[in-house]
C-alpha positions as a Markdown table, in Angstrom:
| # | Residue | x | y | z |
|---|---|---|---|---|
| 1 | Unk | -20.5 | 137.1 | 90.5 |
| 2 | Unk | -17.3 | 139.1 | 92.4 |
| 3 | Unk | -15.8 | 137.7 | 95.6 |
| 4 | Unk | -16.9 | 140.8 | 97.6 |
| 5 | Unk | -20.2 | 140.8 | 96.4 |
| 6 | Unk | -20.6 | 136.5 | 97.3 |
| 7 | Unk | -19.2 | 137.3 | 100.6 |
| 8 | Unk | -22.0 | 140.3 | 101.0 |
| 9 | Unk | -24.7 | 137.6 | 99.9 |
| 10 | Unk | -23.6 | 134.9 | 102.6 |
| 11 | Unk | -23.8 | 137.5 | 105.4 |
| 12 | Unk | -27.1 | 138.5 | 104.2 |
| 13 | Unk | -28.5 | 135.1 | 104.2 |
| 14 | Unk | -27.0 | 134.6 | 107.8 |
| 15 | Unk | -29.4 | 137.4 | 108.8 |
| 16 | Unk | -32.2 | 136.8 | 106.8 |
| 17 | Unk | -32.4 | 132.9 | 108.1 |
| 18 | Unk | -31.3 | 133.8 | 112.0 |
| 19 | Unk | -34.1 | 136.5 | 111.8 |
| 20 | Unk | -36.7 | 134.0 | 110.6 |
| 21 | Unk | -35.7 | 131.0 | 112.7 |
| 22 | Unk | -33.4 | 132.1 | 115.2 |
| 23 | Unk | -30.9 | 129.7 | 116.9 |
| 24 | Unk | -30.7 | 126.0 | 115.6 |
| 25 | Unk | -28.8 | 124.2 | 118.3 |
| 26 | Unk | -26.4 | 122.1 | 116.4 |
| 27 | Unk | -25.1 | 119.4 | 116.9 |
| 28 | Unk | -27.7 | 117.3 | 119.1 |
| 29 | Unk | -25.6 | 115.6 | 121.5 |
| 30 | Unk | -24.7 | 115.2 | 124.9 |
| 31 | Unk | -21.4 | 114.9 | 124.9 |
| 32 | Unk | -18.3 | 115.5 | 122.7 |
| 33 | Unk | -18.0 | 111.9 | 121.6 |
| 34 | Unk | -21.5 | 111.6 | 121.0 |
| 35 | Unk | -20.9 | 114.1 | 118.4 |
| 36 | Unk | -17.9 | 112.5 | 116.8 |
| 37 | Unk | -20.2 | 108.8 | 116.7 |
| 38 | Unk | -22.7 | 110.7 | 115.1 |
| 39 | Unk | -20.7 | 112.5 | 112.5 |
| 40 | Unk | -19.6 | 108.9 | 111.4 |
| 41 | Unk | -22.9 | 107.3 | 111.6 |
| 42 | Unk | -24.8 | 110.3 | 109.3 |
| 43 | Unk | -22.6 | 109.3 | 106.5 |
| 44 | Unk | -24.9 | 108.4 | 103.9 |
| 45 | Unk | -28.1 | 108.2 | 105.7 |
| 46 | Unk | -30.8 | 110.5 | 107.4 |
| 47 | Unk | -30.4 | 111.6 | 110.7 |
| 48 | Unk | -34.0 | 109.9 | 112.1 |
| 49 | Unk | -31.8 | 106.2 | 111.7 |
| 50 | Unk | -28.7 | 108.1 | 113.4 |
| 51 | Unk | -30.9 | 108.7 | 116.3 |
| 52 | Unk | -32.1 | 104.9 | 116.4 |
| 53 | Unk | -28.5 | 103.6 | 116.3 |
| 54 | Unk | -27.2 | 106.4 | 118.8 |
| 55 | Unk | -30.2 | 104.8 | 121.3 |
| 56 | Unk | -28.8 | 101.8 | 121.0 |
| 57 | Unk | -25.5 | 102.4 | 121.9 |
| 58 | Unk | -26.7 | 104.4 | 124.7 |
| 59 | Unk | -28.8 | 101.6 | 126.1 |
| 60 | Unk | -26.1 | 99.6 | 125.6 |
| 61 | Unk | -23.6 | 101.8 | 128.0 |
| 62 | Unk | -21.2 | 102.1 | 124.9 |
| 63 | Unk | -21.6 | 105.3 | 124.0 |
| 64 | Unk | -18.2 | 106.7 | 125.1 |
| 65 | Unk | -14.5 | 105.8 | 124.1 |
| 66 | Unk | -14.3 | 103.2 | 126.7 |
| 67 | Unk | -17.5 | 101.9 | 125.4 |
| 68 | Unk | -16.3 | 101.7 | 121.9 |
| 69 | Unk | -12.9 | 100.2 | 122.8 |
| 70 | Unk | -14.2 | 97.0 | 124.8 |
| 71 | Unk | -17.6 | 96.4 | 122.6 |
| 72 | Unk | -16.8 | 93.6 | 120.0 |
| 73 | Unk | -17.2 | 94.4 | 116.6 |
| 74 | Unk | -20.0 | 92.1 | 115.8 |
| 75 | Unk | -21.7 | 93.8 | 118.9 |
| 76 | Unk | -21.1 | 97.4 | 117.7 |
| 77 | Unk | -22.1 | 96.3 | 114.2 |
| 78 | Unk | -25.7 | 95.1 | 115.5 |
| 79 | Unk | -26.2 | 98.0 | 117.7 |
| 80 | Unk | -25.6 | 100.8 | 114.7 |
| 81 | Unk | -27.3 | 98.7 | 112.4 |
| 82 | Unk | -30.2 | 101.3 | 111.9 |
| 83 | Unk | -27.9 | 103.7 | 110.6 |
| 84 | Unk | -27.0 | 102.1 | 107.5 |
| 85 | Unk | -23.1 | 100.4 | 106.2 |
| 86 | Unk | -23.0 | 99.4 | 109.7 |
| 87 | Unk | -20.0 | 97.0 | 109.0 |
| 88 | Unk | -17.9 | 100.1 | 107.5 |
| 89 | Unk | -19.0 | 102.5 | 110.4 |
| 90 | Unk | -18.5 | 100.1 | 113.2 |
| 91 | Unk | -14.7 | 99.7 | 111.9 |
| 92 | Unk | -14.4 | 103.4 | 111.2 |
| 93 | Unk | -15.2 | 103.9 | 114.9 |
| 94 | Unk | -12.7 | 101.5 | 116.5 |
| 95 | Unk | -10.4 | 103.0 | 114.2 |
| 96 | Unk | -11.1 | 106.4 | 115.3 |
| 97 | Unk | -10.9 | 105.2 | 119.1 |
| 98 | Unk | -7.4 | 103.5 | 118.3 |
| 99 | Unk | -6.2 | 106.4 | 116.7 |
| 100 | Unk | -7.4 | 108.5 | 119.9 |
| 101 | Unk | -5.4 | 106.2 | 122.0 |
| 102 | Unk | -2.2 | 105.8 | 120.1 |
| 103 | Unk | -1.9 | 109.6 | 119.5 |
| 104 | Unk | -3.6 | 111.5 | 121.9 |
| 105 | Unk | -3.6 | 108.9 | 125.2 |
| 106 | Unk | -7.4 | 108.3 | 124.7 |
| 107 | Unk | -8.1 | 111.9 | 125.6 |
| 108 | Unk | -10.4 | 113.9 | 123.5 |
| 109 | Unk | -9.1 | 116.8 | 125.5 |
| 110 | Unk | -5.6 | 116.4 | 124.0 |
| 111 | Unk | -7.0 | 115.4 | 120.4 |
| 112 | Unk | -8.9 | 119.1 | 120.3 |
| 113 | Unk | -5.8 | 121.1 | 122.0 |
| 114 | Unk | -4.1 | 120.2 | 119.0 |
| 115 | Unk | -3.9 | 123.5 | 116.5 |
| 116 | Unk | -6.5 | 123.4 | 113.9 |
| 117 | Unk | -4.7 | 122.7 | 110.6 |
| 118 | Unk | -2.7 | 119.8 | 112.2 |
| 119 | Unk | -5.7 | 118.4 | 113.7 |
| 120 | Unk | -7.8 | 118.6 | 110.6 |
| 121 | Unk | -5.0 | 117.1 | 108.4 |
| 122 | Unk | -4.7 | 114.2 | 111.3 |
| 123 | Unk | -8.7 | 113.5 | 110.8 |
| 124 | Unk | -8.5 | 113.5 | 107.0 |
| 125 | Unk | -5.8 | 110.8 | 107.3 |
| 126 | Unk | -8.2 | 108.4 | 109.1 |
| 127 | Unk | -9.9 | 105.5 | 106.8 |
| 128 | Unk | -13.5 | 107.1 | 106.2 |
| 129 | Unk | -13.2 | 110.9 | 107.1 |
| 130 | Unk | -13.7 | 113.3 | 104.4 |
| 131 | Unk | -13.9 | 116.7 | 104.6 |
| 132 | Unk | -17.3 | 117.1 | 105.8 |
| 133 | Unk | -16.8 | 114.2 | 108.6 |
| 134 | Unk | -13.6 | 116.0 | 109.7 |
| 135 | Unk | -15.1 | 119.6 | 109.8 |
| 136 | Unk | -18.2 | 118.7 | 111.6 |
| 137 | Unk | -15.7 | 117.0 | 114.7 |
| 138 | Unk | -13.6 | 119.9 | 114.7 |
| 139 | Unk | -16.2 | 122.6 | 114.8 |
| 140 | Unk | -18.9 | 121.0 | 116.8 |
| 141 | Unk | -16.9 | 118.7 | 119.0 |
| 142 | Unk | -13.9 | 120.8 | 118.9 |
| 143 | Unk | -15.3 | 124.4 | 118.8 |
| 144 | Unk | -12.4 | 125.1 | 116.1 |
| 145 | Unk | -13.3 | 127.8 | 113.8 |
| 146 | Unk | -13.7 | 125.9 | 110.6 |
| 147 | Unk | -17.0 | 125.9 | 108.4 |
| 148 | Unk | -18.9 | 122.6 | 107.6 |
| 149 | Unk | -19.9 | 122.2 | 103.8 |
| 150 | Unk | -22.7 | 119.9 | 103.1 |
| 151 | Unk | -24.6 | 118.9 | 99.9 |
| 152 | Unk | -27.3 | 121.3 | 100.9 |
| 153 | Unk | -24.5 | 124.1 | 100.5 |
| 154 | Unk | -23.1 | 123.5 | 97.4 |
| 155 | Unk | -26.9 | 123.0 | 96.1 |
| 156 | Unk | -28.4 | 126.2 | 97.3 |
| 157 | Unk | -25.1 | 128.4 | 96.5 |
| 158 | Unk | -25.5 | 126.6 | 93.1 |
| 159 | Unk | -29.4 | 127.6 | 92.5 |
| 160 | Unk | -28.5 | 131.1 | 93.7 |
| 161 | Unk | -25.5 | 131.5 | 91.3 |
| 162 | Unk | -23.0 | 132.3 | 93.9 |
| 163 | Unk | -21.0 | 129.5 | 93.0 |
| 164 | Unk | -20.6 | 127.2 | 90.2 |
| 165 | Unk | -21.7 | 123.4 | 91.0 |
| 166 | Unk | -18.3 | 121.7 | 89.9 |
| 167 | Unk | -16.1 | 124.1 | 92.6 |
| 168 | Unk | -14.5 | 122.6 | 95.0 |
| 169 | Unk | -15.0 | 121.6 | 99.0 |
| 170 | Unk | -12.3 | 123.8 | 99.9 |
| 171 | Unk | -13.0 | 126.6 | 97.9 |
| 172 | Unk | -16.8 | 126.6 | 99.3 |
| 173 | Unk | -15.2 | 126.4 | 102.9 |
| 174 | Unk | -12.8 | 129.3 | 102.4 |
| 175 | Unk | -15.3 | 131.5 | 101.0 |
| 176 | Unk | -17.7 | 131.0 | 104.0 |
| 177 | Unk | -14.7 | 131.9 | 106.3 |
| 178 | Unk | -13.9 | 134.9 | 104.5 |
| 179 | Unk | -17.5 | 136.0 | 104.7 |
| 180 | Unk | -18.2 | 135.2 | 108.2 |
| 181 | Unk | -15.9 | 136.3 | 110.5 |
| 182 | Unk | -17.1 | 140.1 | 110.2 |
| 183 | Unk | -20.7 | 139.0 | 111.8 |
| 184 | Unk | -19.0 | 137.6 | 114.6 |
| 185 | Unk | -16.7 | 140.6 | 115.3 |
| 186 | Unk | -20.1 | 142.9 | 115.0 |
| 187 | Unk | -21.2 | 141.1 | 118.3 |
| 188 | Unk | -24.5 | 140.2 | 116.7 |
| 189 | Unk | -26.7 | 138.8 | 119.8 |
| 190 | Unk | -28.1 | 135.0 | 119.6 |
| 191 | Unk | -30.5 | 135.7 | 122.3 |
| 192 | Unk | -31.5 | 133.3 | 124.8 |
| 193 | Unk | -34.8 | 131.6 | 123.5 |
| 194 | Unk | -34.9 | 128.9 | 126.1 |
| 195 | Unk | -38.7 | 130.8 | 127.1 |
| 196 | Unk | -39.6 | 130.4 | 123.5 |
| 197 | Unk | -43.0 | 128.4 | 123.1 |
| 198 | Unk | -41.7 | 124.7 | 121.3 |
| 199 | Unk | -43.7 | 125.7 | 118.1 |
| 200 | Unk | -41.5 | 129.0 | 117.9 |
| 201 | Unk | -38.3 | 127.1 | 118.6 |
| 202 | Unk | -38.0 | 124.2 | 116.3 |
| 203 | Unk | -38.1 | 126.6 | 113.1 |
| 204 | Unk | -35.6 | 125.7 | 110.3 |
| 205 | Unk | -33.4 | 122.4 | 111.2 |
| 206 | Unk | -33.5 | 123.8 | 115.2 |
| 207 | Unk | -33.4 | 120.9 | 117.8 |
| 208 | Unk | -33.9 | 120.9 | 121.6 |
| 209 | Unk | -31.3 | 122.5 | 123.5 |
| 210 | Unk | -28.9 | 119.7 | 124.4 |
| 211 | Unk | -24.9 | 119.7 | 126.4 |
| 212 | Unk | -22.9 | 120.3 | 123.2 |
| 213 | Unk | -25.7 | 122.5 | 121.7 |
| 214 | Unk | -25.7 | 124.9 | 124.2 |
| 215 | Unk | -21.7 | 124.8 | 125.1 |
| 216 | Unk | -19.6 | 127.7 | 125.4 |
| 217 | Unk | -18.0 | 128.7 | 122.4 |
| 218 | Unk | -16.2 | 132.1 | 121.0 |
| 219 | Unk | -18.4 | 134.1 | 118.6 |
| 220 | Unk | -16.8 | 132.9 | 115.6 |
| 221 | Unk | -17.5 | 129.3 | 116.0 |
| 222 | Unk | -20.9 | 130.0 | 117.2 |
| 223 | Unk | -21.5 | 132.0 | 113.7 |
| 224 | Unk | -20.1 | 129.0 | 111.8 |
| 225 | Unk | -22.5 | 126.9 | 113.8 |
| 226 | Unk | -25.6 | 128.7 | 113.5 |
| 227 | Unk | -25.2 | 129.3 | 109.9 |
| 228 | Unk | -24.5 | 125.6 | 109.3 |
| 229 | Unk | -27.5 | 124.7 | 111.1 |
| 230 | Unk | -29.8 | 127.3 | 109.2 |
| 231 | Unk | -28.5 | 126.0 | 106.0 |
| 232 | Unk | -29.5 | 122.4 | 106.8 |
| 233 | Unk | -32.8 | 124.0 | 107.6 |
| 234 | Unk | -33.3 | 125.7 | 104.1 |
| 235 | Unk | -31.7 | 122.3 | 102.3 |
| 236 | Unk | -34.4 | 120.1 | 104.3 |
| 237 | Unk | -37.6 | 122.0 | 104.0 |
| 238 | Unk | -37.1 | 124.1 | 100.8 |
| 239 | Unk | -34.1 | 123.5 | 98.6 |
| 240 | Unk | -34.7 | 119.9 | 97.9 |
| 241 | Unk | -33.1 | 118.0 | 95.4 |
| 242 | Unk | -36.5 | 117.6 | 93.3 |
| 243 | Unk | -39.6 | 119.5 | 94.0 |
| 244 | Unk | -38.1 | 122.7 | 95.6 |
| 245 | Unk | -40.5 | 125.1 | 97.7 |
| 246 | Unk | -39.0 | 128.3 | 97.0 |
| 247 | Unk | -42.3 | 130.4 | 97.3 |
| 248 | Unk | -42.3 | 129.3 | 101.2 |
| 249 | Unk | -38.3 | 129.7 | 101.8 |
| 250 | Unk | -36.8 | 132.4 | 103.5 |
| 251 | Unk | -34.4 | 133.0 | 100.6 |
| 252 | Unk | -36.6 | 133.3 | 97.8 |
| 253 | Unk | -36.4 | 137.0 | 97.4 |
| 254 | Unk | -32.8 | 136.3 | 96.6 |
| 255 | Unk | -32.8 | 133.9 | 93.9 |
| 256 | Unk | -31.7 | 135.3 | 90.8 |
| 257 | Unk | -34.3 | 136.6 | 88.4 |
| 258 | Unk | -33.7 | 134.3 | 85.6 |
| 259 | Unk | -34.6 | 131.2 | 88.0 |
| 260 | Unk | -38.5 | 129.6 | 88.3 |
| 261 | Unk | -39.1 | 130.5 | 91.6 |
| 262 | Unk | -41.8 | 128.0 | 92.1 |
| 263 | Unk | -39.7 | 125.0 | 90.5 |
| 264 | Unk | -36.4 | 125.5 | 92.3 |
| 265 | Unk | -35.2 | 123.8 | 89.3 |
């Protein structure tokens, strides 16, 4: 599939999913730092486990830069244990706060004032921060216009024959960042759905409104935010690794004809 056709397909997927499910309200967090902690904790675990760890951190009053700084490593490990790999993740959270203190005076505002590519490089140089974690922090906490590629993104695009399975993270990110800006320029209306019934509000991967999910953003950041959330909804509910539910998916009509719509491989 030629590049222009792939970009058109991605824009079509955005429109179809947003019509079906509306705003997804990601990232579910009450502060920028909570979002960053969540990005670390969600590595190699389900979000339900992350939520348990966040509840522990909040109850212990350490869900802040100052809190992580003063907490002992042993206490931090105990609090985030539900998220798995708790020893690694506790050390990585400590390293992030040390980096913030040493390079940006402990200020998230100063951190996110850095140019996007320079800040991305700084984050990627931190132990335990890969492209997905770095881009999640940039997009959701920093409101930087970068697209987050996850396992769901790769799986969905590969099954729809938009990409090959061995395409790099950066190639997929570049494809989305070439495809989606025109939607932001078109002035697409994300609407105010705060009045919707709960049953209508939580479609796809939608979350309850939070301070971070409802924060003011540029149009492009909002598009990237929504597209990532919509893809999570597809991957979590329909385009599963096994036993895919293609017939019920809003993207079913776009599957190549050669695919078995019922099995999704």
